[in-house]
VEXTITI-450298 format. One record per residue: x, y, z of N, C-alpha, C in turn. Coordinates in Angstrom, 2 decimals. Layout:
N
<atom n_u="X" n_v="Y" n_w="Z" ca_u="X" ca_v="Y" ca_w="Z" c_u="X" c_v="Y" c_w="Z"/>
...
***
This chain:
97
<atom n_u="-121.93" n_v="27.52" n_w="-120.66" ca_u="-122.61" ca_v="27.87" ca_w="-121.63" c_u="-122.98" c_v="26.62" c_w="-122.36"/>
<atom n_u="-121.63" n_v="25.96" n_w="-123.27" ca_u="-121.64" ca_v="25.10" ca_w="-123.46" c_u="-122.51" c_v="23.59" c_w="-123.29"/>
<atom n_u="-122.35" n_v="23.72" n_w="-122.12" ca_u="-123.01" ca_v="22.49" ca_w="-121.01" c_u="-124.52" c_v="22.91" c_w="-121.14"/>
<atom n_u="-124.96" n_v="24.02" n_w="-120.86" ca_u="-126.26" ca_v="24.77" ca_w="-121.12" c_u="-127.14" c_v="24.39" c_w="-122.78"/>
<atom n_u="-126.38" n_v="24.89" n_w="-123.57" ca_u="-126.66" ca_v="24.21" ca_w="-125.24" c_u="-126.79" c_v="22.75" c_w="-125.37"/>
<atom n_u="-125.87" n_v="21.97" n_w="-124.91" ca_u="-126.31" ca_v="20.66" ca_w="-124.60" c_u="-127.33" c_v="20.22" c_w="-124.41"/>
<atom n_u="-127.46" n_v="20.72" n_w="-122.95" ca_u="-128.80" ca_v="20.02" ca_w="-122.22" c_u="-130.01" c_v="20.94" c_w="-122.71"/>
<atom n_u="-130.26" n_v="21.77" n_w="-123.54" ca_u="-130.89" ca_v="22.23" ca_w="-123.92" c_u="-131.61" c_v="21.28" c_w="-125.60"/>
<atom n_u="-130.55" n_v="20.83" n_w="-126.51" ca_u="-130.30" ca_v="19.82" ca_w="-127.21" c_u="-130.92" c_v="18.67" c_w="-126.62"/>
<atom n_u="-130.08" n_v="18.02" n_w="-125.85" ca_u="-130.77" ca_v="17.01" ca_w="-125.60" c_u="-132.46" c_v="16.75" c_w="-124.69"/>
<atom n_u="-132.42" n_v="18.08" n_w="-123.99" ca_u="-134.01" ca_v="17.78" ca_w="-123.37" c_u="-135.63" c_v="18.60" c_w="-124.29"/>
<atom n_u="-134.84" n_v="18.75" n_w="-125.77" ca_u="-135.77" ca_v="19.53" ca_w="-126.83" c_u="-136.54" c_v="18.77" c_w="-127.23"/>
<atom n_u="-137.72" n_v="19.48" n_w="-127.25" ca_u="-139.15" ca_v="18.60" ca_w="-127.74" c_u="-138.90" c_v="18.07" c_w="-129.17"/>
<atom n_u="-139.61" n_v="17.23" n_w="-130.15" ca_u="-139.05" ca_v="17.01" ca_w="-131.40" c_u="-138.46" c_v="15.64" c_w="-131.35"/>
<atom n_u="-138.11" n_v="15.45" n_w="-132.86" ca_u="-137.73" ca_v="14.10" ca_w="-133.17" c_u="-136.06" c_v="14.59" c_w="-133.41"/>
<atom n_u="-135.80" n_v="15.51" n_w="-133.35" ca_u="-134.37" ca_v="15.88" ca_w="-133.46" c_u="-133.63" c_v="16.13" c_w="-132.31"/>
<atom n_u="-134.70" n_v="16.00" n_w="-131.05" ca_u="-133.66" ca_v="16.23" ca_w="-129.81" c_u="-133.05" c_v="15.18" c_w="-129.03"/>
<atom n_u="-131.83" n_v="15.34" n_w="-128.69" ca_u="-131.13" ca_v="14.47" ca_w="-128.20" c_u="-132.29" c_v="13.15" c_w="-127.18"/>
<atom n_u="-132.80" n_v="13.25" n_w="-126.74" ca_u="-133.23" ca_v="12.52" ca_w="-126.03" c_u="-134.12" c_v="11.26" c_w="-126.85"/>
<atom n_u="-134.82" n_v="12.16" n_w="-128.00" ca_u="-135.75" ca_v="11.38" ca_w="-129.02" c_u="-134.20" c_v="10.44" c_w="-129.90"/>
<atom n_u="-133.36" n_v="10.98" n_w="-130.21" ca_u="-132.40" ca_v="10.32" ca_w="-130.92" c_u="-131.47" c_v="8.79" c_w="-130.03"/>
<atom n_u="-131.55" n_v="9.09" n_w="-128.79" ca_u="-131.29" ca_v="8.45" ca_w="-127.76" c_u="-132.21" c_v="7.49" c_w="-127.83"/>
<atom n_u="-133.77" n_v="7.56" n_w="-127.82" ca_u="-134.61" ca_v="6.49" ca_w="-127.52" c_u="-134.29" c_v="5.54" c_w="-128.74"/>
<atom n_u="-134.43" n_v="6.42" n_w="-130.11" ca_u="-134.54" ca_v="5.69" ca_w="-131.68" c_u="-133.16" c_v="5.02" c_w="-131.52"/>
<atom n_u="-132.00" n_v="5.16" n_w="-130.95" ca_u="-130.83" ca_v="4.34" ca_w="-130.86" c_u="-131.09" c_v="3.18" c_w="-130.02"/>
<atom n_u="-131.50" n_v="3.55" n_w="-129.12" ca_u="-131.90" ca_v="2.49" ca_w="-127.96" c_u="-132.56" c_v="1.34" c_w="-128.05"/>
<atom n_u="-133.95" n_v="1.87" n_w="-129.23" ca_u="-134.68" ca_v="0.48" ca_w="-129.33" c_u="-134.17" c_v="-0.33" c_w="-130.53"/>
<atom n_u="-133.39" n_v="0.14" n_w="-131.26" ca_u="-132.37" ca_v="-0.15" ca_w="-132.76" c_u="-131.62" c_v="-1.53" c_w="-131.91"/>
<atom n_u="-131.09" n_v="-0.92" n_w="-130.84" ca_u="-129.88" ca_v="-2.19" ca_w="-130.48" c_u="-130.40" c_v="-2.69" c_w="-128.88"/>
<atom n_u="-131.99" n_v="-2.62" n_w="-128.36" ca_u="-132.30" ca_v="-3.01" ca_w="-127.70" c_u="-132.31" c_v="-4.69" c_w="-127.31"/>
<atom n_u="-132.23" n_v="-5.63" n_w="-128.51" ca_u="-132.17" ca_v="-7.01" ca_w="-128.96" c_u="-130.82" c_v="-7.58" c_w="-128.33"/>
<atom n_u="-129.86" n_v="-6.64" n_w="-128.49" ca_u="-128.24" ca_v="-7.10" ca_w="-128.06" c_u="-128.47" c_v="-7.26" c_w="-126.26"/>
<atom n_u="-129.02" n_v="-6.46" n_w="-125.55" ca_u="-128.55" ca_v="-6.44" ca_w="-123.99" c_u="-130.01" c_v="-7.70" c_w="-123.48"/>
<atom n_u="-129.32" n_v="-8.27" n_w="-122.40" ca_u="-130.43" ca_v="-8.84" ca_w="-121.75" c_u="-131.35" c_v="-7.87" c_w="-120.37"/>
<atom n_u="-132.19" n_v="-8.57" n_w="-120.25" ca_u="-133.09" ca_v="-7.66" ca_w="-119.21" c_u="-132.11" c_v="-7.45" c_w="-117.78"/>
<atom n_u="-131.59" n_v="-8.46" n_w="-117.04" ca_u="-130.79" ca_v="-8.12" ca_w="-116.30" c_u="-129.71" c_v="-7.82" c_w="-116.45"/>
<atom n_u="-129.25" n_v="-7.29" n_w="-117.40" ca_u="-127.53" ca_v="-6.62" ca_w="-117.58" c_u="-127.44" c_v="-6.14" c_w="-116.56"/>
<atom n_u="-126.08" n_v="-6.47" n_w="-115.70" ca_u="-125.27" ca_v="-5.66" ca_w="-114.67" c_u="-123.72" c_v="-5.25" c_w="-115.57"/>
<atom n_u="-124.14" n_v="-3.77" n_w="-116.02" ca_u="-122.78" ca_v="-3.27" ca_w="-116.55" c_u="-121.37" c_v="-3.46" c_w="-115.91"/>
<atom n_u="-122.10" n_v="-3.07" n_w="-114.66" ca_u="-120.62" ca_v="-2.63" ca_w="-113.51" c_u="-120.16" c_v="-4.13" c_w="-113.07"/>
<atom n_u="-121.31" n_v="-5.18" n_w="-112.72" ca_u="-121.20" ca_v="-6.27" ca_w="-112.31" c_u="-120.57" c_v="-7.25" c_w="-113.22"/>
<atom n_u="-120.49" n_v="-7.29" n_w="-114.22" ca_u="-120.25" ca_v="-8.52" ca_w="-115.51" c_u="-119.32" c_v="-7.92" c_w="-116.47"/>
<atom n_u="-118.53" n_v="-9.12" n_w="-116.97" ca_u="-117.88" ca_v="-8.58" ca_w="-118.53" c_u="-118.78" c_v="-8.02" c_w="-119.32"/>
<atom n_u="-118.31" n_v="-7.05" n_w="-120.40" ca_u="-119.38" ca_v="-7.19" ca_w="-121.39" c_u="-118.93" c_v="-7.84" c_w="-122.44"/>
<atom n_u="-119.93" n_v="-7.92" n_w="-123.19" ca_u="-119.73" ca_v="-8.39" ca_w="-124.43" c_u="-119.07" c_v="-7.46" c_w="-125.75"/>
<atom n_u="-118.16" n_v="-8.51" n_w="-126.44" ca_u="-117.62" ca_v="-7.60" ca_w="-127.48" c_u="-118.71" c_v="-7.00" c_w="-128.17"/>
<atom n_u="-119.54" n_v="-6.91" n_w="-128.59" ca_u="-120.68" ca_v="-6.40" ca_w="-129.77" c_u="-121.06" c_v="-4.94" c_w="-129.07"/>
<atom n_u="-121.06" n_v="-4.88" n_w="-127.32" ca_u="-121.45" ca_v="-3.86" ca_w="-126.93" c_u="-120.19" c_v="-2.39" c_w="-127.45"/>
<atom n_u="-118.99" n_v="-2.89" n_w="-127.37" ca_u="-117.90" ca_v="-1.89" ca_w="-127.91" c_u="-118.41" c_v="-1.52" c_w="-129.26"/>
<atom n_u="-118.79" n_v="-2.09" n_w="-130.15" ca_u="-119.64" ca_v="-1.67" ca_w="-131.40" c_u="-120.59" c_v="-0.81" c_w="-131.14"/>
<atom n_u="-121.85" n_v="-0.89" n_w="-130.85" ca_u="-122.77" ca_v="-0.27" ca_w="-130.18" c_u="-122.50" c_v="1.16" c_w="-129.47"/>
<atom n_u="-121.34" n_v="0.88" n_w="-128.74" ca_u="-120.87" ca_v="2.14" ca_w="-127.57" c_u="-120.62" c_v="3.06" c_w="-128.76"/>
<atom n_u="-119.38" n_v="2.73" n_w="-129.45" ca_u="-118.93" ca_v="3.62" ca_w="-130.86" c_u="-119.70" c_v="4.15" c_w="-131.63"/>
<atom n_u="-121.03" n_v="3.52" n_w="-132.28" ca_u="-121.76" ca_v="3.90" ca_w="-132.91" c_u="-122.79" c_v="4.89" c_w="-132.17"/>
<atom n_u="-122.35" n_v="4.54" n_w="-131.12" ca_u="-123.96" ca_v="5.69" ca_w="-130.03" c_u="-122.79" c_v="7.07" c_w="-130.25"/>
<atom n_u="-121.47" n_v="7.05" n_w="-129.64" ca_u="-120.51" ca_v="8.24" ca_w="-129.59" c_u="-120.45" c_v="8.74" c_w="-131.13"/>
<atom n_u="-120.17" n_v="8.07" n_w="-132.31" ca_u="-120.40" ca_v="8.49" ca_w="-133.18" c_u="-122.17" c_v="9.70" c_w="-133.78"/>
<atom n_u="-122.99" n_v="8.91" n_w="-133.26" ca_u="-124.16" ca_v="9.49" ca_w="-133.73" c_u="-124.34" c_v="10.69" c_w="-132.70"/>
<atom n_u="-123.86" n_v="10.44" n_w="-131.86" ca_u="-124.17" ca_v="12.00" ca_w="-130.67" c_u="-123.55" c_v="12.89" c_w="-130.80"/>
<atom n_u="-122.22" n_v="12.65" n_w="-131.56" ca_u="-121.07" ca_v="13.61" ca_w="-131.67" c_u="-121.58" c_v="14.07" c_w="-132.81"/>
<atom n_u="-121.76" n_v="13.40" n_w="-133.97" ca_u="-122.10" ca_v="14.51" ca_w="-135.38" c_u="-123.49" c_v="15.37" c_w="-135.38"/>
<atom n_u="-124.52" n_v="14.81" n_w="-134.04" ca_u="-125.63" ca_v="15.83" ca_w="-134.10" c_u="-124.94" c_v="17.19" c_w="-133.32"/>
<atom n_u="-124.08" n_v="16.73" n_w="-132.25" ca_u="-123.71" ca_v="17.89" ca_w="-131.30" c_u="-122.66" c_v="18.83" c_w="-132.20"/>
<atom n_u="-121.92" n_v="18.25" n_w="-132.90" ca_u="-121.04" ca_v="18.90" ca_w="-134.07" c_u="-122.02" c_v="19.84" c_w="-134.96"/>
<atom n_u="-122.85" n_v="19.00" n_w="-135.57" ca_u="-123.84" ca_v="19.97" ca_w="-136.50" c_u="-124.65" c_v="21.11" c_w="-135.89"/>
<atom n_u="-125.07" n_v="21.03" n_w="-134.68" ca_u="-125.54" ca_v="22.10" ca_w="-133.63" c_u="-124.62" c_v="22.99" c_w="-133.28"/>
<atom n_u="-123.65" n_v="23.20" n_w="-132.99" ca_u="-122.87" ca_v="23.82" ca_w="-132.28" c_u="-121.91" c_v="24.30" c_w="-133.49"/>
<atom n_u="-121.47" n_v="23.63" n_w="-134.57" ca_u="-120.27" ca_v="24.16" ca_w="-135.96" c_u="-120.61" c_v="25.55" c_w="-136.21"/>
<atom n_u="-121.76" n_v="26.17" n_w="-136.44" ca_u="-122.14" ca_v="27.12" ca_w="-137.14" c_u="-121.93" c_v="28.02" c_w="-136.07"/>
<atom n_u="-122.30" n_v="27.93" n_w="-134.57" ca_u="-121.94" ca_v="28.99" ca_w="-133.77" c_u="-120.41" c_v="28.85" c_w="-133.20"/>
<atom n_u="-119.83" n_v="27.90" n_w="-133.38" ca_u="-118.22" ca_v="28.00" ca_w="-133.26" c_u="-117.40" c_v="28.85" c_w="-134.03"/>
<atom n_u="-117.90" n_v="28.56" n_w="-135.40" ca_u="-117.56" ca_v="29.28" ca_w="-136.85" c_u="-117.44" c_v="30.68" c_w="-136.76"/>
<atom n_u="-119.00" n_v="31.23" n_w="-136.37" ca_u="-119.04" ca_v="32.51" ca_w="-136.27" c_u="-118.34" c_v="33.11" c_w="-135.42"/>
<atom n_u="-118.25" n_v="32.67" n_w="-133.85" ca_u="-117.55" ca_v="33.23" ca_w="-132.60" c_u="-116.02" c_v="33.58" c_w="-133.03"/>
<atom n_u="-115.25" n_v="32.10" n_w="-133.67" ca_u="-113.66" ca_v="32.27" ca_w="-134.29" c_u="-113.28" c_v="33.31" c_w="-135.05"/>
<atom n_u="-114.75" n_v="33.43" n_w="-136.31" ca_u="-114.45" ca_v="34.65" ca_w="-137.60" c_u="-114.97" c_v="36.13" c_w="-136.72"/>
<atom n_u="-115.79" n_v="36.13" n_w="-135.44" ca_u="-115.44" ca_v="37.15" ca_w="-134.67" c_u="-114.19" c_v="37.56" c_w="-134.24"/>
<atom n_u="-114.08" n_v="36.74" n_w="-133.41" ca_u="-112.69" ca_v="37.02" ca_w="-132.77" c_u="-111.54" c_v="37.25" c_w="-133.67"/>
<atom n_u="-111.15" n_v="36.86" n_w="-134.87" ca_u="-110.16" ca_v="36.63" ca_w="-135.93" c_u="-110.43" c_v="38.36" c_w="-136.54"/>
<atom n_u="-112.05" n_v="38.66" n_w="-136.84" ca_u="-112.16" ca_v="39.95" ca_w="-136.99" c_u="-112.14" c_v="40.89" c_w="-136.03"/>
<atom n_u="-112.43" n_v="40.92" n_w="-134.49" ca_u="-111.60" ca_v="41.69" ca_w="-133.57" c_u="-110.54" c_v="42.29" c_w="-133.85"/>
<atom n_u="-109.29" n_v="41.14" n_w="-133.59" ca_u="-107.95" ca_v="41.17" ca_w="-133.96" c_u="-107.60" c_v="41.86" c_w="-135.04"/>
<atom n_u="-108.02" n_v="41.73" n_w="-136.30" ca_u="-107.63" ca_v="42.23" ca_w="-137.35" c_u="-107.95" c_v="43.70" c_w="-137.35"/>
<atom n_u="-108.98" n_v="43.96" n_w="-136.71" ca_u="-109.44" ca_v="45.59" ca_w="-136.90" c_u="-108.62" c_v="46.15" c_w="-136.10"/>
<atom n_u="-107.93" n_v="45.49" n_w="-134.42" ca_u="-107.27" ca_v="45.84" ca_w="-134.03" c_u="-106.10" c_v="46.60" c_w="-134.31"/>
<atom n_u="-105.74" n_v="45.59" n_w="-135.20" ca_u="-104.23" ca_v="45.54" ca_w="-135.95" c_u="-104.05" c_v="46.68" c_w="-136.82"/>
<atom n_u="-105.34" n_v="46.57" n_w="-137.91" ca_u="-105.27" ca_v="47.62" ca_w="-138.58" c_u="-105.13" c_v="48.81" c_w="-138.05"/>
<atom n_u="-106.32" n_v="49.32" n_w="-136.92" ca_u="-106.14" ca_v="50.45" ca_w="-136.03" c_u="-104.73" c_v="50.97" c_w="-135.63"/>
<atom n_u="-104.13" n_v="50.22" n_w="-135.21" ca_u="-102.66" ca_v="50.25" ca_w="-134.64" c_u="-102.03" c_v="50.85" c_w="-135.30"/>
<atom n_u="-101.91" n_v="50.07" n_w="-137.01" ca_u="-101.04" ca_v="50.43" ca_w="-137.52" c_u="-101.36" c_v="51.95" c_w="-138.32"/>
<atom n_u="-102.64" n_v="51.85" n_w="-138.04" ca_u="-102.96" ca_v="53.60" ca_w="-139.14" c_u="-102.54" c_v="54.26" c_w="-138.12"/>
<atom n_u="-102.88" n_v="54.22" n_w="-136.58" ca_u="-102.35" ca_v="55.29" ca_w="-135.58" c_u="-100.83" c_v="55.42" c_w="-135.72"/>
<atom n_u="-99.90" n_v="54.21" n_w="-136.17" ca_u="-98.45" ca_v="54.52" ca_w="-136.01" c_u="-97.95" c_v="55.15" c_w="-137.19"/>
<atom n_u="-98.82" n_v="54.88" n_w="-138.14" ca_u="-98.72" ca_v="55.57" ca_w="-139.44" c_u="-99.03" c_v="57.14" c_w="-139.63"/>
<atom n_u="-100.18" n_v="57.33" n_w="-138.56" ca_u="-100.26" ca_v="59.06" ca_w="-138.81" c_u="-99.85" c_v="59.61" c_w="-138.08"/>
<atom n_u="-98.43" n_v="58.82" n_w="-136.51" ca_u="-97.57" ca_v="59.56" ca_w="-135.96" c_u="-96.45" c_v="60.29" c_w="-136.65"/>
<atom n_u="-96.09" n_v="58.76" n_w="-137.72" ca_u="-94.87" ca_v="59.62" ca_w="-138.45" c_u="-95.35" c_v="60.42" c_w="-139.40"/>
***
């Protein structure tokens, strides 16, 4: 389910989609890469690490922002469900006494 939501985020339309964010990021850093760059066949430049770390941070922030509310509500729901079961069990025990 989470992967489906991430896929929807990435392929959505608009400037806040993952694809649009990726394209803007790639355009911003394109000047650092040669046209014939072979990431697997040659040693990477040190500056690529900084770009990669920035890329991870940008996408993680967007994904966290998109899913934070949903995860928080889900945790809240699970807590309330456990709490109500506990209260119900305690009230049943009290009624038996």
